[in-house]
C-alpha positions as CSV (number, residue, x, y, z in Angstrom):
1,M,0.0,0.0,0.0
2,S,1.4,3.4,-1.0
3,V,1.0,6.2,1.4
4,K,2.5,9.6,0.6
5,K,5.0,10.7,3.3
6,M,4.5,14.1,4.8
7,K,7.6,16.2,4.2
8,G,9.7,16.4,7.4
9,S,7.5,14.1,9.4
10,S,7.3,10.7,7.6
11,E,6.2,8.8,10.7
12,K,4.2,11.3,12.6
13,L,0.4,11.7,12.5
14,L,-1.4,15.0,12.5
15,T,-2.2,16.6,15.8
16,D,-5.9,16.7,16.8
17,V,-6.3,20.4,15.8
18,E,-4.3,19.8,12.6
19,L,-6.6,16.9,11.7
20,E,-9.7,19.0,12.6
21,L,-8.6,21.7,10.1
22,M,-7.6,19.1,7.5
23,N,-11.1,17.5,7.8
24,I,-12.6,20.9,7.0
25,L,-10.4,21.4,4.0
26,W,-11.0,17.9,2.7
27,S,-14.7,18.5,2.9
28,I,-14.8,22.0,1.3
29,G,-11.9,21.3,-1.2
30,E,-10.0,24.5,-0.5
31,G,-10.3,27.6,1.6
32,S,-9.0,30.6,3.3
33,V,-8.5,31.0,7.0
34,A,-11.9,32.7,7.2
35,D,-13.5,29.7,5.4
36,V,-11.9,27.3,7.8
37,L,-13.1,29.3,10.8
38,E,-16.6,29.4,9.4
39,H,-16.7,25.6,9.3
40,L,-15.3,25.0,12.8
41,S,-17.6,23.0,15.1
42,T,-20.0,25.0,17.1
43,G,-18.4,25.8,20.5
44,R,-14.9,25.4,19.0
45,D,-13.2,28.7,19.6
46,L,-9.9,29.2,17.7
47,A,-8.5,32.6,16.9
48,Y,-7.9,33.7,13.3
49,T,-4.2,33.9,14.0
50,S,-4.2,30.4,15.5
51,V,-5.9,28.9,12.5
52,S,-3.5,30.8,10.2
53,T,-0.5,29.5,12.1
54,I,-1.7,25.9,12.0
55,L,-2.4,26.1,8.3
56,R,1.1,27.5,7.6
57,I,2.5,24.6,9.7
58,L,0.5,22.1,7.6
59,E,1.9,23.8,4.5
60,Q,5.5,23.4,5.8
61,K,4.8,19.7,6.5
62,G,3.8,19.4,2.8
63,V,0.2,18.5,3.6
64,L,-1.3,21.7,2.1
65,K,-0.2,24.1,-0.6
66,A,-1.1,27.8,-0.5
67,R,-2.1,30.0,-3.3
68,K,-1.9,33.8,-2.8
69,E,-5.2,35.5,-3.3
70,G,-5.6,39.1,-2.5
71,R,-4.2,39.8,0.9
72,G,-4.5,36.2,2.1
73,H,-4.0,32.7,1.0
74,I,-6.2,29.8,-0.2
75,Y,-5.1,26.5,1.2
76,I,-5.5,23.4,-0.9
77,P,-5.0,19.8,0.5
78,V,-2.0,18.0,-1.1
79,L,-2.4,14.9,1.0
80,K,-5.6,12.9,0.2
81,K,-7.9,12.0,3.0
82,T,-7.8,8.3,2.0
83,D,-4.0,8.3,2.0
84,Y,-4.0,9.8,5.5
85,E,-6.6,7.3,6.7
86,A,-4.4,4.5,5.4
87,K,-1.4,5.9,7.2
88,A,-3.2,6.4,10.5
89,V,-4.7,2.8,10.4
90,K,-1.3,1.4,9.5
91,H,0.2,3.3,12.5
92,V,-2.4,2.0,14.9
93,V,-2.0,-1.6,13.7
94,E,1.8,-1.3,14.1
95,K,2.1,0.6,17.3
96,V,-1.0,-0.3,19.3
97,F,-1.8,-3.8,18.0
98,E,1.8,-4.9,17.4
99,G,1.4,-5.4,13.7
100,T,-1.7,-7.7,14.0
101,P,-4.7,-6.4,11.9
102,V,-6.9,-9.1,13.3
103,A,-6.4,-7.7,16.8
104,L,-7.6,-4.3,15.6
105,V,-10.7,-5.7,14.0
106,R,-11.5,-7.8,17.1
107,Q,-11.2,-4.7,19.3
108,L,-13.3,-2.7,16.9
109,L,-16.1,-5.4,16.9
110,N,-15.9,-5.6,20.7
111,S,-16.0,-1.8,21.2
112,V,-18.5,-0.5,18.6
113,Q,-22.1,-1.6,18.1
114,L,-22.6,-2.4,14.4
115,D,-26.0,-2.5,12.7
116,K,-27.0,-5.4,10.4
117,G,-26.1,-3.3,7.3
118,E,-22.7,-2.5,8.6
119,I,-22.1,-6.2,9.4
120,E,-23.1,-7.2,5.8
121,E,-20.8,-4.6,4.4
122,L,-17.9,-6.0,6.4
123,K,-18.7,-9.5,5.2
124,K,-18.6,-8.3,1.6
125,L,-15.3,-6.5,2.2
126,L,-13.8,-9.7,3.7
127,S,-15.1,-11.7,0.8
128,K,-13.6,-9.3,-1.7
129,S,-10.3,-9.4,0.2
130,E,-10.3,-13.3,0.0
131,D,-11.0,-13.2,-3.7
132,K,-7.9,-11.0,-4.3
133,K,-5.6,-13.7,-2.8
């Protein structure tokens, strides 16, 4: 599985606040600091300067690119959400579950209540995985 490495932090995951801002940008496609602030969760209080600083840090990490527009910047995700999800899951499997994906799935099934539709979807995914081998 190919996962793009983040420049300067090949093994590190995003911080909670970095991930929160990235999720906003992944959902809106691209945006300014003001756009990101507008999409923050209700009750989440981050200053304009804090969001600006975090977005610049993400740009330095190679996760975002910035395009100058007027007096500000428009931030565009470089790292795809699916690539980051794959990296995060791989990290959890390796570091928390000692490289055993089955242990991750077992814990997930023990920790989260799934409805019948979700169980059927998991069965189909497992079947497709078996067919690939």
